[in-house]
C-alpha positions in Angstrom: 8.8 37.9 -18.6 8.3 40.5 -16.2 7.3 40.8 -12.3 3.2 41.4 -12.1 2.5 44.4 -10.2 0.9 44.1 -7.4 -2.7 43.6 -7.0 -2.1 42.9 -10.6 -3.3 39.5 -10.5 -5.3 37.6 -8.4 -2.7 35.2 -7.6 -0.1 38.1 -6.3 -3.4 38.9 -4.1 -3.8 35.7 -2.5 0.3 35.1 -1.6 0.3 38.3 0.1 -3.0 37.9 2.5 -2.3 34.2 3.0 1.8 35.7 4.4 -0.3 38.3 6.0 -2.4 35.8 7.5 0.5 33.4 8.7 2.3 35.6 10.3 -0.7 36.9 12.1 -1.6 33.1 13.3 2.1 32.8 14.5 1.2 35.8 16.9 -1.9 35.7 17.9 -2.0 32.0 18.6 0.5 32.1 21.3 -1.4 35.5 22.9 -4.5 33.6 22.8 -5.4 34.1 26.6 -4.2 37.8 26.8 -5.7 39.3 24.0 -8.4 39.0 20.8 -7.1 37.9 17.5 -6.4 40.1 14.7 -9.8 40.1 13.1 -8.5 41.7 9.3 -7.2 38.3 8.0 -10.9 36.3 8.3 -13.3 36.6 5.2 -15.8 39.6 6.5 -18.3 38.4 4.4 -18.3 34.1 5.3 -16.1 33.4 8.4 -17.1 29.8 9.8 -15.9 28.6 12.9 -15.6 25.4 13.4 -15.3 23.6 17.4 -14.5 20.0 16.8 -13.2 19.6 21.0 -16.5 18.9 22.7 -17.7 16.8 20.1 -15.1 14.3 20.6 -13.5 14.8 23.5 -15.8 16.2 26.1 -18.9 14.5 25.2 -20.6 17.9 23.7 -22.0 18.4 19.9 -20.0 20.6 17.8 -19.5 24.0 17.7 -20.0 26.7 14.6 -19.7 30.0 14.7 -20.6 32.4 11.2 -19.1 36.0 11.1 -16.4 37.5 12.5 -17.7 39.2 15.2 -19.3 36.5 16.6 -16.1 34.7 16.5 -14.4 37.4 18.5 -17.2 37.5 21.1 -16.5 33.4 21.1 -13.3 33.5 21.9 -13.6 36.1 24.0 -16.1 33.8 25.7 -13.3 31.3 25.6 -10.6 33.6 27.2 -13.0 34.5 30.6 -13.7 30.8 31.1 -10.4 29.8 30.9 -9.9 32.8 33.5 -11.6 31.3 35.7 -11.2 27.1 35.7 -7.4 28.0 35.1 -4.6 29.7 37.1 -2.1 29.7 34.1 -3.0 29.3 30.8 -0.9 29.5 27.8 -1.0 27.9 24.0 2.8 26.6 22.7 2.5 26.7 18.3 4.5 23.5 17.3 4.4 23.3 13.9 3.0 25.3 10.6 2.3 23.8 7.1 0.3 23.9 4.3 -1.6 21.0 3.2 -2.4 22.4 0.1 -2.7 26.0 -1.7 -6.0 26.9 0.5 -5.5 25.4 3.5 -2.8 25.6 6.6 -2.8 23.4 9.1 -1.1 24.7 12.9 -0.3 21.9 15.6 -0.5 23.8 19.1 0.2 22.4 22.4 -2.5 24.0 25.5 -1.0 24.0 28.8 -2.9 24.8 31.6 -3.4 24.4 35.9 -7.2 23.9 36.7 -7.9 26.3 39.7 -10.0 23.8 41.6 -9.2 20.1 41.4 -11.2 17.1 43.3 -9.7 16.2 46.3 -6.0 17.4 45.3 -3.5 19.9 44.0 -3.4 20.8 40.8 -1.9 19.2 38.2 -1.2 20.7 35.0 -3.0 19.7 31.9 -1.3 19.4 28.3 -3.8 19.3 25.1 -2.5 18.8 21.7 -4.3 20.3 19.0 -4.6 20.9 15.6 -6.2 24.3 14.2 -7.3 23.8 10.2 -7.6 27.2 8.2 -9.0 27.2 4.8 -8.2 30.4 2.5 -10.4 32.4 0.0 -9.2 32.6 -3.6 -8.5 36.4 -2.1 -5.9 34.8 0.7 -8.1 35.8 3.8 -9.5 33.2 5.5 -12.7 31.6 5.4 -12.7 28.8 7.8 -11.5 27.8 11.3 -11.8 24.3 12.0 -10.1 23.7 16.1 -9.8 19.5 16.9 -7.5 17.4 20.0 -5.2 15.2 19.3 -6.1 12.5 21.0 -2.7 10.6 22.0 -3.5 8.5 24.7 -7.1 7.7 25.3 -6.0 7.4 29.2 -4.4 10.8 29.5 -7.4 12.3 27.8 -9.7 10.8 29.9 -8.4 11.8 33.1 -8.5 15.3 31.8 -12.0 14.9 30.6 -12.8 13.6 34.1 -11.2 16.3 35.9 -12.5 19.1 34.2 -16.3 17.4 34.5 -15.3 16.8 38.1 -17.5 18.8 40.5 -15.1 21.0 42.1 -15.4 22.0 38.8 -18.1 24.2 36.3 -17.8 23.6 33.0 -19.4 26.2 30.7 -21.8 25.8 27.9 -18.9 26.4 25.4 -17.1 23.2 26.5 -20.4 21.2 26.5 -19.8 22.0 22.8 -23.4 23.9 22.3 -23.9 23.9 18.3 -24.4 27.2 16.9 -25.9 26.4 13.7 
């Protein structure tokens, strides 16, 4: 039983592309606020982004974005809005694991300091979330779903109140507009 040449079998193509995507995500996620993501690991013909943060945690709807170009624009818009609302922002990857053959989960923490706070000094916010990446049979990401982990309802309520306070403008992206 010999080795199958690269590209000679669907499994090897999947694993090569999957591995490249994992490395890319490990590098791209922490740089979210400073540069655009690498889109070469996305399925060009059928990519979908599902943002559930606004639905459950900010009182809005789920945002759904179709296609890699729309995804790139959506993330650019989020980086711009976060730059306007927060003075410092960073994302740290805490853990990556493979839920099944075609699904990768990434647990992350977003840390940010609001530029304006109602009646007081800006206190840092820390939000924990999970991104789930589903892969097509060729090993390209076909779906990215993002959601927050609600560890403590009191803390989440405080961060929601701070973000929605009169001194802080809430862009449409944080209200969770559904683009389906």
